[in-house]
SEDREN-994589 format. One record per residue (C-alpha): x, y, z. Coordinates in steps of 0.1 Angstrom, whole numbers, padded with zeros to 4 digits, always signed. Example, Ala and Ser with C-alpha at 12.3 -4.5 7.8 and 13.67 -1.06 7.14 Angstrom:
REM residues 2
+0123-0045+0078
+0137-0011+0071
REM end
This chain:
REM residues 656
+0202-0303+0065
+0164-0303+0063
+0148-0325+0089
+0116-0343+0079
+0100-0334+0112
+0080-0355+0137
+0075-0383+0112
+0112-0391+0112
+0124-0376+0145
+0133-0401+0172
+0153-0380+0197
+0125-0364+0215
+0143-0343+0240
+0170-0327+0218
+0171-0300+0191
+0140-0283+0178
+0117-0309+0192
+0129-0300+0227
+0115-0265+0221
+0081-0280+0213
+0081-0300+0246
+0091-0269+0265
+0064-0248+0248
+0037-0274+0256
+0048-0276+0292
+0037-0240+0299
+0004-0233+0318
+0012-0260+0344
+0017-0286+0316
-0020-0286+0306
-0012-0288+0268
+0012-0317+0269
-0005-0337+0296
-0040-0337+0280
-0049-0351+0246
-0083-0336+0247
-0084-0298+0253
-0115-0283+0269
-0119-0247+0258
-0135-0237+0291
-0102-0246+0309
-0083-0219+0326
-0053-0225+0303
-0073-0210+0274
-0088-0180+0292
-0055-0171+0308
-0040-0167+0273
-0069-0146+0261
-0083-0174+0240
-0121-0172+0238
-0144-0187+0212
-0160-0155+0201
-0180-0172+0173
-0211-0194+0179
-0194-0227+0183
-0205-0263+0175
-0176-0279+0195
-0162-0273+0229
-0130-0294+0227
-0100-0302+0205
-0092-0339+0203
-0057-0351+0196
-0062-0387+0209
-0065-0400+0173
-0027-0395+0168
-0011-0428+0179
+0025-0416+0177
+0034-0393+0205
+0058-0372+0185
+0034-0363+0157
+0007-0357+0183
+0028-0332+0202
+0037-0314+0169
+0000-0312+0160
-0006-0296+0194
+0023-0272+0190
+0010-0261+0155
-0024-0253+0168
-0014-0238+0201
+0013-0215+0186
-0010-0204+0158
-0038-0196+0183
-0015-0176+0206
+0001-0157+0177
-0034-0149+0162
-0027-0168+0130
-0058-0189+0138
-0089-0179+0158
-0103-0203+0184
-0138-0199+0171
-0127-0210+0136
-0107-0239+0150
-0137-0252+0169
-0162-0247+0140
-0140-0256+0110
-0110-0277+0122
-0122-0298+0151
-0131-0327+0128
-0101-0323+0104
-0078-0325+0135
-0093-0360+0142
-0093-0372+0107
-0057-0363+0100
-0047-0383+0131
-0067-0413+0118
-0051-0410+0084
-0015-0409+0099
-0023-0438+0122
-0037-0459+0093
-0012-0450+0066
+0024-0459+0061
+0037-0423+0059
+0074-0421+0064
+0082-0385+0054
+0068-0350+0053
+0070-0351+0015
+0045-0380+0014
+0021-0361+0036
+0020-0333+0011
+0001-0355-0014
-0035-0343-0014
-0049-0370-0037
-0039-0398-0013
-0055-0380+0016
-0087-0374-0004
-0090-0410-0014
-0087-0420+0023
-0114-0395+0033
-0137-0406+0005
-0132-0442+0013
-0140-0439+0051
-0160-0407+0056
-0178-0398+0023
-0212-0409+0036
-0235-0439+0035
-0249-0432+0001
-0215-0429-0015
-0218-0391-0019
-0187-0370-0021
-0180-0344+0005
-0161-0311+0002
-0128-0317+0018
-0115-0281+0016
-0112-0275+0053
-0095-0309+0058
-0069-0301+0031
-0064-0266+0045
-0056-0280+0080
-0033-0307+0066
-0014-0284+0043
-0011-0257+0070
+0003-0283+0094
+0027-0297+0068
+0040-0262+0059
+0044-0253+0095
+0064-0284+0104
+0085-0282+0073
+0094-0246+0081
+0100-0253+0118
+0127-0279+0112
+0142-0260+0083
+0174-0246+0097
+0184-0226+0066
+0185-0188+0066
+0150-0174+0064
+0154-0160+0029
+0166-0194+0016
+0133-0210+0027
+0102-0214+0006
+0081-0197+0033
+0092-0164+0048
+0080-0151+0081
+0080-0114+0087
+0089-0118+0123
+0121-0136+0113
+0134-0111+0087
+0156-0084+0101
+0153-0049+0088
+0119-0051+0071
+0094-0024+0073
+0060-0036+0085
+0034-0013+0099
+0016-0020+0131
-0017-0027+0113
+0000-0051+0089
+0011-0072+0119
-0025-0083+0122
-0025-0095+0087
-0005-0122+0069
+0027-0129+0087
+0042-0151+0061
+0045-0154+0023
+0051-0187+0004
+0071-0193-0028
+0056-0228-0033
+0037-0217-0064
+0067-0203-0081
+0083-0229-0104
+0113-0244-0087
+0136-0234-0116
+0129-0197-0111
+0123-0198-0073
+0158-0188-0062
+0157-0158-0086
+0124-0146-0073
+0136-0150-0037
+0167-0130-0045
+0146-0102-0061
+0121-0100-0032
+0150-0102-0007
+0163-0069-0021
+0128-0055-0023
+0116-0064+0012
+0141-0041+0029
+0134-0011+0006
+0096-0014+0004
+0070-0026+0029
+0061-0062+0038
+0026-0058+0023
+0040-0045-0010
+0063-0076-0013
+0033-0098-0006
+0014-0081-0034
+0043-0083-0058
+0046-0121-0051
+0009-0125-0061
+0015-0111-0095
+0047-0130-0100
+0029-0162-0092
+0003-0153-0118
+0029-0144-0144
+0049-0177-0141
+0018-0197-0136
+0000-0185-0168
+0030-0192-0190
+0035-0227-0176
-0002-0234-0181
+0001-0224-0217
+0029-0249-0225
+0060-0229-0216
+0086-0245-0193
+0120-0239-0178
+0140-0214-0198
+0111-0194-0212
+0120-0163-0194
+0155-0160-0208
+0141-0163-0243
+0111-0140-0237
+0102-0120-0268
+0076-0093-0276
+0053-0119-0291
+0052-0138-0258
+0043-0106-0239
+0016-0098-0264
+0001-0132-0256
+0004-0125-0219
-0015-0092-0223
-0043-0110-0241
-0044-0138-0215
-0046-0112-0187
-0073-0092-0204
-0094-0123-0211
-0090-0139-0176
-0096-0107-0157
-0120-0087-0180
-0144-0085-0151
-0117-0078-0124
-0108-0045-0109
-0090-0022-0134
-0062-0018-0109
-0055-0055-0108
-0052-0057-0146
-0028-0027-0146
-0006-0042-0119
-0005-0076-0137
+0015-0057-0163
+0033-0029-0144
+0045-0051-0116
+0060-0076-0141
+0077-0048-0159
+0093-0036-0126
+0105-0072-0120
+0120-0077-0154
+0136-0043-0154
+0153-0050-0121
+0166-0084-0129
+0180-0071-0161
+0198-0041-0145
+0211-0065-0117
+0222-0089-0144
+0204-0120-0130
+0215-0151-0149
+0179-0160-0158
+0169-0125-0169
+0154-0120-0204
+0180-0114-0231
+0159-0087-0248
+0156-0053-0231
+0125-0049-0211
+0116-0017-0231
+0113-0039-0262
+0092-0064-0243
+0067-0042-0226
+0057-0008-0240
+0044+0021-0219
+0009+0019-0236
+0007-0018-0228
+0000-0010-0191
-0038-0006-0188
-0051+0025-0170
-0058+0016-0134
-0091+0034-0134
-0109+0060-0154
-0104+0095-0143
-0141+0098-0134
-0139+0067-0112
-0107+0079-0095
-0122+0113-0087
-0153+0097-0075
-0133+0078-0049
-0116+0110-0037
-0140+0115-0008
-0135+0143+0016
-0159+0149+0045
-0185+0176+0037
-0181+0207+0059
-0214+0203+0078
-0206+0167+0087
-0170+0177+0096
-0182+0204+0119
-0206+0180+0137
-0179+0154+0140
-0154+0178+0154
-0179+0190+0180
-0191+0155+0191
-0157+0138+0191
-0152+0143+0229
-0181+0118+0234
-0165+0090+0215
-0161+0056+0232
-0135+0044+0241
-0119+0077+0250
-0085+0069+0234
-0102+0070+0200
-0105+0108+0204
-0067+0112+0202
-0066+0090+0171
-0093+0113+0155
-0075+0145+0165
-0042+0133+0150
-0059+0122+0117
-0076+0156+0115
-0044+0175+0124
-0019+0157+0102
-0037+0141+0072
-0016+0110+0077
-0029+0075+0069
-0047+0057+0097
-0020+0029+0097
+0008+0055+0102
-0010+0072+0131
-0017+0039+0148
+0020+0030+0143
+0033+0059+0164
+0056+0050+0193
+0053+0067+0227
+0091+0071+0231
+0099+0090+0199
+0066+0104+0185
+0074+0140+0196
+0104+0162+0188
+0111+0199+0194
+0130+0220+0169
+0141+0256+0173
+0122+0282+0153
+0140+0315+0150
+0109+0334+0138
+0089+0325+0169
+0121+0324+0190
+0111+0291+0207
+0111+0253+0203
+0082+0242+0181
+0066+0207+0186
+0068+0182+0157
+0051+0149+0153
+0074+0121+0142
+0065+0088+0127
+0073+0062+0101
+0055+0063+0067
+0058+0026+0057
+0039+0028+0024
+0064+0053+0008
+0094+0041+0028
+0100+0073+0049
+0116+0061+0081
+0110+0092+0102
+0087+0120+0089
+0085+0152+0110
+0057+0177+0107
+0048+0207+0129
+0017+0205+0152
-0002+0229+0173
+0007+0233+0210
-0027+0220+0221
-0023+0188+0200
+0012+0184+0214
-0002+0185+0249
-0027+0157+0242
+0000+0135+0227
+0025+0142+0255
-0001+0132+0281
-0010+0100+0263
+0027+0092+0257
+0034+0096+0295
+0005+0074+0303
+0016+0048+0278
+0051+0048+0292
+0037+0041+0327
+0014+0013+0317
+0038-0004+0293
+0061-0034+0301
+0082-0056+0279
+0053-0081+0279
+0023-0060+0272
+0039-0034+0249
+0073-0046+0236
+0071-0023+0205
+0062+0008+0225
+0031+0017+0206
+0013+0049+0215
-0021+0034+0210
-0014+0000+0225
-0037-0029+0235
-0027-0039+0270
-0046-0071+0275
-0064-0099+0257
-0055-0118+0226
-0043-0086+0209
-0020-0076+0237
+0011-0058+0224
-0007-0047+0192
-0020-0012+0185
-0056-0003+0182
-0069-0017+0149
-0082+0006+0122
-0115-0012+0120
-0120-0007+0157
-0115+0030+0153
-0139+0032+0123
-0165+0013+0143
-0162+0037+0172
-0167+0067+0150
-0197+0051+0132
-0213+0044+0166
-0207+0080+0176
-0224+0091+0143
-0254+0069+0150
-0257+0083+0186
-0255+0119+0175
-0276+0115+0144
-0250+0130+0120
-0264+0127+0085
-0252+0134+0050
-0270+0155+0023
-0295+0128+0016
-0305+0125+0053
-0288+0091+0058
-0263+0085+0085
-0229+0096+0072
-0208+0066+0061
-0174+0073+0077
-0141+0060+0063
-0107+0067+0078
-0091+0078+0045
-0117+0105+0041
-0099+0124+0068
-0067+0123+0048
-0085+0137+0017
-0102+0163+0039
-0069+0176+0053
-0053+0178+0019
-0082+0199+0006
-0079+0222+0036
-0042+0227+0030
-0048+0235-0006
-0076+0260+0000
-0054+0278+0025
-0028+0284-0003
-0002+0260+0010
+0024+0251-0017
+0018+0217-0032
+0054+0206-0024
+0048+0213+0013
+0015+0194+0012
+0034+0165-0004
+0059+0164+0024
+0033+0166+0052
+0012+0138+0036
+0043+0117+0030
+0037+0112-0007
+0065+0100-0030
+0052+0120-0060
+0035+0153-0066
+0010+0136-0089
-0004+0117-0059
-0006+0149-0039
-0025+0166-0067
-0049+0137-0068
-0057+0143-0031
-0056+0181-0029
-0085+0189-0052
-0106+0220-0047
-0138+0217-0028
-0171+0226-0043
-0173+0257-0021
-0139+0270-0031
-0147+0262-0067
-0179+0283-0065
-0160+0312-0050
-0134+0311-0078
-0162+0308-0104
-0180+0338-0090
-0149+0359-0098
-0153+0352-0135
-0186+0370-0136
-0169+0403-0139
-0152+0392-0171
-0186+0395-0189
-0179+0365-0211
-0214+0362-0225
-0249+0374-0218
-0281+0354-0214
-0307+0368-0239
-0329+0393-0223
-0307+0398-0193
-0291+0432-0185
-0254+0431-0189
-0235+0441-0158
-0226+0478-0157
-0189+0487-0155
-0181+0522-0143
-0163+0543-0168
-0136+0550-0142
-0130+0512-0137
-0130+0506-0175
-0104+0534-0180
-0083+0519-0152
-0082+0484-0168
-0075+0499-0203
-0045+0518-0190
-0032+0487-0172
-0036+0466-0205
-0017+0492-0225
+0011+0492-0199
+0015+0454-0201
+0012+0454-0239
+0039+0481-0245
+0064+0475-0217
+0065+0438-0209
+0075+0406-0227
+0051+0377-0231
+0073+0347-0238
+0063+0311-0231
+0086+0293-0207
+0081+0259-0191
+0051+0260-0167
+0042+0296-0175
+0049+0328-0194
+0078+0353-0188
+0066+0389-0184
+0099+0406-0178
+0103+0443-0187
+0111+0446-0225
+0141+0468-0219
+0158+0444-0195
+0178+0416-0210
+0176+0381-0196
+0200+0353-0207
+0178+0326-0192
+0146+0335-0211
+0154+0319-0244
+0179+0293-0233
+0155+0276-0208
+0165+0240-0200
+0165+0226-0235
+0201+0236-0242
+0214+0227-0208
+0240+0198-0208
+0223+0184-0177
+0189+0183-0193
+0175+0148-0202
+0143+0142-0222
+0128+0109-0234
+0098+0096-0254
+0077+0099-0223
+0079+0137-0226
+0066+0138-0262
+0030+0147-0251
+0044+0177-0232
+0064+0189-0262
+0034+0186-0284
+0012+0206-0260
+0039+0232-0255
+0043+0237-0293
+0006+0244-0296
+0007+0269-0268
+0037+0287-0283
+0021+0288-0318
-0010+0304-0302
+0012+0330-0285
+0029+0337-0319
-0005+0343-0335
-0014+0367-0307
+0019+0385-0311
+0012+0391-0348
-0023+0403-0340
-0012+0430-0316
+0019+0438-0338
+0046+0429-0312
+0074+0416-0335
+0098+0412-0305
+0073+0388-0289
+0070+0370-0322
+0107+0367-0328
+0115+0353-0293
+0086+0328-0294
+0095+0317-0329
+0130+0310-0318
+0116+0290-0289
+0093+0271-0312
+0122+0262-0335
+0141+0248-0305
+0111+0228-0294
+0105+0212-0328
+0141+0204-0332
+0142+0188-0298
+0110+0168-0305
+0124+0155-0338
+0156+0144-0320
+0135+0126-0293
+0114+0107-0319
+0146+0097-0337
+0170+0089-0308
+0146+0080-0280
+0167+0097-0253
+0182+0132-0256
+0210+0137-0231
+0246+0147-0230
+0254+0110-0224
+0223+0097-0241
+0241+0076-0268
+0265+0062-0242
+0236+0051-0220
+0217+0035-0248
+0247+0014-0257
+0251+0000-0222
REM end
């Protein structure tokens, strides 16, 4: 049963409150014995708590809380938040020193009997306006006062809530078993709140995210919750109430699309896109899982594919694909040994070697980041780097690395193993922080970026415009993808190395650099496509012209030229092939939907063009085979437009 916390608790030395007393008794009892905390005291510095910001206060005063129980809980809230890093001491001194006092005055002067009463903002604001609004009657901004009060209320409410974590209205990442959270995400938000989800739908949303949180990352679930709050909130603001979701219709979703576009017309294109696509994922899942409150109408009849706005224009997307120019890359590679602190060099080397995300490299563990697999070609054990790719849900990705890189990692792993204890590195991070307020956390990505930028400034590394190069960690990922592509590595292998879940994303990264593009373009000069007026056409030797003519005649007379998916079949004409005309379209395992219509239309145009070419060069066998293929394509396209899904079990699936 939910306990109302300090405001109703009388048995001070039992249960959860006993944990508070024990916690405050640490550091020689400084926290529990003193109602005014001096930040210069040894108890602060020993815990790595320093006011890094310019401060206006040097103490935290709890003497305004008359009741001992609530006073100790306020202390516990602040102290535990400071030690965990949820609050920074500089912010507490600058922002919350006065709200701490005023909340104590309010509780002492008010007849508050339960945690639910303390949640009321209006009553607290009236008290503040009445006593502290100023001599001239002016109103103050009480934002920080409300933030401290509500943070305290939420903390106490959760502390005494003995339900399972996923039954609560606030989830803490540290208390959820089996979730995937990267090392860098641990520095961010450690909790998510369902308070803004209507109470009627709250259990359903918790159940949905409860399934999602173990399959996707913690940060993804937090992002999903943002859009779910917006979805439910906007419908309730427009007069809808409990039960609207079950009766959701296409007209309602059309209104939602309009509301979203109007409210966020100036927002990032990706936000507008996710405001629709994330809701579609949610509705699709709760329908498939047969949630009692799921919409009665199928999600495909509520949200159409073309309802989802494009995340970004192609030009904008490509503009963001930033790889490091070769001159800058060469200078960085040469100067990286001078980076400070020295451990940042290994981070840079791994980012350059692997193309992994910065968060995934910093998330490596010293006890399992290396593996050795037998290679029969080289007749030896080859080193592999092993790590978790949290964004795409790959628990243990292995990629080969060079021997010299393996040596660097092994030396660092050995050093980390010697320095680590259960206190300073419980998670066994390879790039760990061994002291200070971030003890037990890996090096932060901003710290690495700052170290590289300082190196760039010291070495005077500039871009094409002569300005200091503006370094971003993700540029190393793009750079490595480009290098892989230019070396001819198959796109599927690049996908596996980078840890992408789709080839589309890999293609987005592995674009061709300007240098490679120029080299390929130079090859087309020999085709003699057109001549600039007055320019001498390139001379082609008669021997070379005769050679190419002979080759063309050989291809024209002896080989087929039949369009097949993703290319053209050039098998010898005299050799039969049962697969050439069957393709996948007549396979019982083949499935095609309306999403593939653009591909069919494009394929039909290509085949029609090949038929015209066949007629032009008088190859009736080419024409017959491609005409047969064209008929099959048009027949399939007509079925898709009529039936929606073409599959051996298509009708059965649609009737489910």
